[in-house]
Phi, psi and omega in degrees: 000145176246117184254104184265122183255110179116124184251041176255212184303307181292316186294309185292322178294322176300315178299314178306318184276331176295324181300340178281349187231341183232164178290129181306332180292349181262011181241130173233130177254128181245135171210139182294344183230167168296152183260129001281144177293130187295339182251013177284150180298333181280347181271092184209173183280335178194156175220149178289136172241110185208147176265010185282108182221039178060229182259019181272103185291327182295309178295323179299312182294319180299316180296318178296321175297318181295323179299321179299320179289320178304317184293326175292315179301330180298340178291336178254328181205120183289098180245339187240130185240109184272070183276348190094156174230129180260122179256100183271148180207139179301317178200110182292144171230165190306324187265000183283160181305314183295317180293322179292324179293319179298316180298318182293323193255000188301334179254006184244337184224164175273113182243157175201166181288155173293158183206164175298130182219155179303129180082351181234015186298312183289330176295318178297320179296325181279330184224077190281359181252167181127200182203166175246132172257106183285346178261044176213176183173220182219159176238146170285100193290320176296319178294327179296314180298319175301319181292316177299318177301319179296335180283339185244342192295336178269356186253332185234172175273128179237128182244126179232175182068217180299320179297330183260001180275109181277128182249345180198143172257141182246180181293335182228027178164220183206164176235136173254183180291345185237357183181178179240147182222141180249139179156184177280129183263130174243107188270108181238040191260020172052229182295347180266002184298325184285351173280348184245335181220152174279101181238022186298335180281343186237343184226150169216138175274127179233135178272132182242131187284138180225137175230151178237138171251147173235076188290157171293163185294345179285344180266117180261112179275191179300147180259000177211167175294146180222151168230147185245087182048058198305324180286346178254314183265328183086350186280139173206163183200182194226158165290163182295147179269188187297336180267005178084008183272138176250122183254136173233139183217171180227130180257100187218193176294333173077196186232133171273170178221082185287349180268351187222114182291326181252115184290162178227136179284349180277357179302128176297156178286146171297142180305320183295324182294318180291328176295324175299318179299309186299321178292324174297317180295329177311316187268323190250337177218066184299332181293337176289332179286355175269000189245143169292153173272125187283326185198149170237160179209139170263114178268120186268108174283156164248100189267137161267164182291337183248003179081359178266151181298160176241102184231097191192169171282145179283121188302327184280343179206093181296355175283348179255127174256125177270131174224086190204197179071038183301335172053030174080009180218019185277335189302320183301343180261011185310319181291342187235346188292335177293337176300319178292318179301316180293325174301318178294316179303318186268009178059040173259141184258139176210175176297328181289315180296329178288317182297322186258017180289178179294136177205151177254165188297131181235196183287336181293134177235172180283100184281357183267008182257153169299130188282081180234154174290145178272138183240163175257146183296340176291348185248011183231163174260155188249154178295149168242181178301330177305312187289345179276348178281136177301329180291349183279350186237135180203133172054043173085005182207174179280145170280165181292142178277356182280000000 
């Protein structure tokens, strides 16, 4: 039996690829919640889908493969929107992420220089260099997980709620709140993985701030996905979705939560994080600073120290295969990442299994993050409804609440 724990990006992709090689009756999928889980990192209104990975050929090839499948999936359910992605940079140099991506993709994608565009005019003025990849875009992530679930739910056994809540991993299987199961365990539980295994040396759950605006129809936002010198500022955003929501997020060191082993997406944003957004908007999106924030969300990454996935057997118990460590960029690989997991399950070696194998912390760090210190939520103050109002902010700081 193959016991897949977690019905998100890694778990559903693993099931899709296992179905190509084993009897469906030998697969059981466990999740503590109905799928898609409301607090999973993959449950969001949108995620970037792009093959732009600097000079990393493995991620580039994987992303190009994933895009091919996304386009096929669109024939049954429109989940992927190839609007283009604009990568802004104040001044590109040969060794920067954007320049390396252009060199890697120049013969693979339709590329062009950044330019003044509706909703992105001030960002262009602040960062007039960079490029647009017209063969990239965004996916409705929650809808994608629902679609992947629909592809497998009639073929395998799926246990959710109490039946699907795994409370302990054993030498030869797992235990849930309602029973025991024997078989090979594939742990795809994201930020909750450390509640089942001691992975403190290789994984850390970090909360990343996300905000949503619901502008009036008179406000015309960006028409494509954008990043703003992403490895330095961390900021990126999206065009409005079908409900008119504009999402802006930050890819950074994030926040740990040492007081709570199981993270929550309902955690309010730290005041300092929201202030960083408002100050960034002052220069690059002044019209967003005229709007109240409709919603905030803490997106919980499962970070490795180097930003690469962790897809490998657990050294202390080879019966357990780890498929985690998404590090904030795994979703775009949803159609193909399960292929690598199945390679590990079947003891096949590839460039991907070697890259994502077991490793302990070394000098290499995640160079794709905004270079900021990581803080714990126990050491910060949190936003209130006051901070979400546009009127609460002026000239780089908060106005008085009195």
